[in-house]
N, C-alpha and C positions, 0 to 999 in steps of 0.2 A: 107593528111593533118594530119596524126598521125606522131610522130616523128620517126626516123630511128633506135635509139636506143630501147633497149626491156628492159623496166623497170621491175624490181622485188619487190615484196612487201611481207614483213613479218609482217602478221597482226594478232592480238590477241585480243580477248574480254574477260572482267571479270565483273563479278557481285556479289554484296554481300549486305545483307539486312541491316546490321549496327544494330543500336539500335531501329529501327521502328518495329510496329508490323506486317506489311506487306510490301510486295515489290511492288512499284509504278514506279520503271525504266523498261525499256524496250530497248533493243539494239540488232543489227544485224549487221554484217560485211560480204561481199561477195568480194571475189578477184579471180575470175575464172582463172583457170589453162589456159595459153597459151594467155591471152588477155592483153592489156595494160590499163586495166582501173579496178577499183574496188570502193566500197563504204563502208561507216560506217553510219548508221542511228541509233539515239538515241533520246528517248523521255523520260521525267521525269514528272510523272502524278501528278495532285493535284485533292482534292476533297474527300479523305479519303476512307476507305475500301469500294469495290464494286463500285468505281467511278474513283479514280485516277489511280488504276492499270488497268482498262478498258481503261481509255483514253489514257494511254501511249501505250497500246497495239493497239488501233485503229490508233493512229497517227503513230507509227512505221511501221506497217503492210501496211497502205496504201501508206505511201512514198516509202518505200522499193519496194512495188509491182509496183508502177508506173515507179520508175528509173529502175527497172529491165526489165520491159516491153520495155521501149524506149530505152534501150541500146542494145535490139535486132537489131536495124538499126544503126549501129556505125557511120556513117556519119552523119546522121540527130542529132543523140544523141550529137556529138561533136559541130555541128554547133549551136544547140540551147538549150544547157545544162541550162544556167541559167533561161530561160523562163520554161523549163521543171521542173526545181527545185520549182519554184514560183508555177506553176500549181500543183504540188504534194501536197504542203503545203495548198493550197487553197481546193484542193479536201479532205485531211484529215481533214481540218476544217469542211467542208460540213458533213463528216462522222461523226463528234463528235456531230454536231447539230442534225443529223438525230437520233443519238441514245439518245440523250437528249429529242427529241419529243416523242419518242416511249416509254421512261423511265423517266417520269417527276422527279422521286426520285433522278435521276442522275444530276440535274441542279446544276450547281456550277463546275462540273468536267471540266478538261482541262489539258493540257500537253504543256510542252516546246518541242521544237524540234531543233535538230541540225544534219544536214546530211552533210557529207563530200564526194565528189566524186573525185578520183584521175583519171585523164585522160591523159596518157602519162606522161609528165613532169609537169603537171599543177594540181593545186588543185582549185576546185570550191566548195563551200558551201551555205548553206541557214541556218539561224537561227532566232529562236523566243523564247524569254525568256532569262533565265541566264545561261543555260548549256554552259560550255565553250568548245571552240575550241583552243588548243595550237599548236604552231609551237616550237620546239626546233631545233635551227640551231646554229652552231660554239659556243657552250657552253651557249648560251643565250635562255631563255623562253620567248615567246610572246604570248599574247592572240589575235587571230586574229578577232574573233568575238566581235559583239557588246554586252553589258551587258543590257538586257532589264528588270532591276530592279531598285528600288530606290537608290541602293548602289552608282552609280556614282554621282547622284545629292547630296547625303549626304556627299560624300567625298568631293565633290565642295564646299559644306558649310563649311567644316572644313578647306579647304585651304584658303578659304576667311575670316577665322576667326569668322565666324558666330557660331560655335559651336567647342567644343574640339574635338582633334583626338580621346579621349576615348569614347566621346559620340557619335561619328560618328560610331566608331567600334561595339557598343552595341546599335545603335539606333533600336527601335521596329519595325520601317518600313523598315530596311535596306534590307530585303529579299522580299519584297513586288513586284510583277510583274507589269511591265507596258505593256508588251505585252506576250500574250499566245494564244494557239490554244484552244478556248473554245466553238466554235460555233458561235461566235460573229464576229463584225468587228476586224480585226487584226490591232492594231495601229502601230505596227513597224515590218518589215521585213528587215534582214540583208542578203542580196544575191548579191555580186558584179557581175557586168557584165562581168568582165575579170578574168580570172584565174590567181592564183598566182603562178609563175615559182618555181617549186621545184628543189632541189640540191641533189647531191648524199650525203646520211647521214642523210638528214632530218629525223626527227621524227614527226609525227602529232599525237595528243593525242585529242580524243573525249571524253567528260567526262560529267556526271552529276555533280551537285554542290556538291555532298557528297565528291568528291575528294578534294574540296576547304577547308575541314577541315584541310589539310595539308597546311603549308605556301608555298608560291611560291618558296622560297628558297630550300625546302625539295624536291619539285616536280622537280625542275632544278638538283638538285644533284643526285636524283635517275637516271635521264636521262643521266646525264653527265657521271657517273660510270657504269651503266648497260646498256645504249644504245647500245653499240656497241656489246653486247652479244645476243640482240634480244627481241621483245616485250614480250616474256613469261617472261623473268627475271624482266623486268621493271614492269609488271603488277603484279607479285606476290610481290614484293617489296612494291608497292603502298598499296595493301592490307595488307601486314604485318604493314606497319607504321600506317595505319589506325587502325589495331586491336591494336596496341601498345598505341593509344591514350586512349583506354578503356573509351569513352565518351559514356554515356548512352543517349546522344541526336544525336548520329551519325546518320545521314541521310543515306538513300540508296545510295551506289555507284555504278556506272556502267562506265566502261572504255573501250575505244578502242584505241589501240596502233599500229600505222603503221609506219614501218622503211622503208624508200625509197632507194633502191639500184638503181642508173643509171649509168650503165657501160660506159665508154668511147668507143666512136665509134672504133670498130675493136677490142676491148679488149676481151680476152678469158673468158667465165664464168668458174667458179669453182664450181663442184659438191660436194665439201666437206662441211659437215653439220657444223651449229654454233656450239660454244662451250655447249650451254644449250640444243643441240639436235634439235634446229628448223632449218629446211632446208632453204636455201636461193632460194625458189620457192614461187609461188602464192598460200598460203594457209592461212587459218583462224584456230587458236586454240581458243577454247573457255574453260574459267575457270569460274566455278560457284561455290560459297561458300554459304553453309546455315549453321543453327545454329548448325548442328551436325558436321561440319568441324572446325578444329582447324588450325588457321593461326598462326604460331609462329613468334612472334616479332623479327625482326632482323633489323640491322642498316648495311648502307654502310659505309666502311672506305675509306674516300676520298684520304688517303695517298697510300692505298695499291689496292684500287678497289676491295676489296673482301667483301663478306657478313658475318658478324659474329652475332652470338646470342647474345641478350642482356643478360646481366648479371642479376641474380636475385636481386631484390631490398633488402637491409637490412631491418630486423624488427626494429621498433623504440623501444627504450628502456626507 
């Protein structure tokens, strides 16, 4: 049931705290050598210090552990993956409830979830909340998963002329979540029953909403220019552009970038490394940035495809 071609994945994760006092994102990626599958699991916590960071770790750890355990039986994993994803999310929600029951001061904690599983040439996912899952294909960026926040409803109000576009953009309830793993009933779960067929060269991006401080066109530009060089180049440029914003309200940002290589049947594989040193093999590079790290703001030149440092801004006179 597994495809004859041998998929290869260039997978990278990156994490940065931004302007927040603490880190509430949690992310893990696992693409084992010699297999045709891999996964990225991300959770974005809510509830403040000693609550949101714990919630995200609970959700990420529980979902990842369950997926890893189930993948030990490849046949069953492939046949029942959507059900496995749902059960993992429900189990994570139960774990959040158990923690709240034992620690009443943590009431109000919760986390979003987006878990993407690549199985052969298929992409499966489950998501709860507003953490985006993107597909970059043929120069176009598409968000695959549902946005479980008030943003879609507010944007619809603007489209119908009920409020202005500016009011919609800065609406105080725009980021309010309509579904989250918080130990209660889960109002909405996005988990398609069929996998999305991937193509050679596709790039899958799993992220927390901190990445959305960048405009969609910027995300698309980075993927278009740097995608062929590998996930490391993409992730570093995302973080550089976020640093360039210098926004004191910048949210925690976690990113998983997976570039898919599906060789044609009978094609010979190359052992040559990528330009940026990332081998075309099943591996995961982890980039973690803290307050002590400097991320030099850089831009991509769309004409040359080269990175260039931002010139210093002139002082006002």
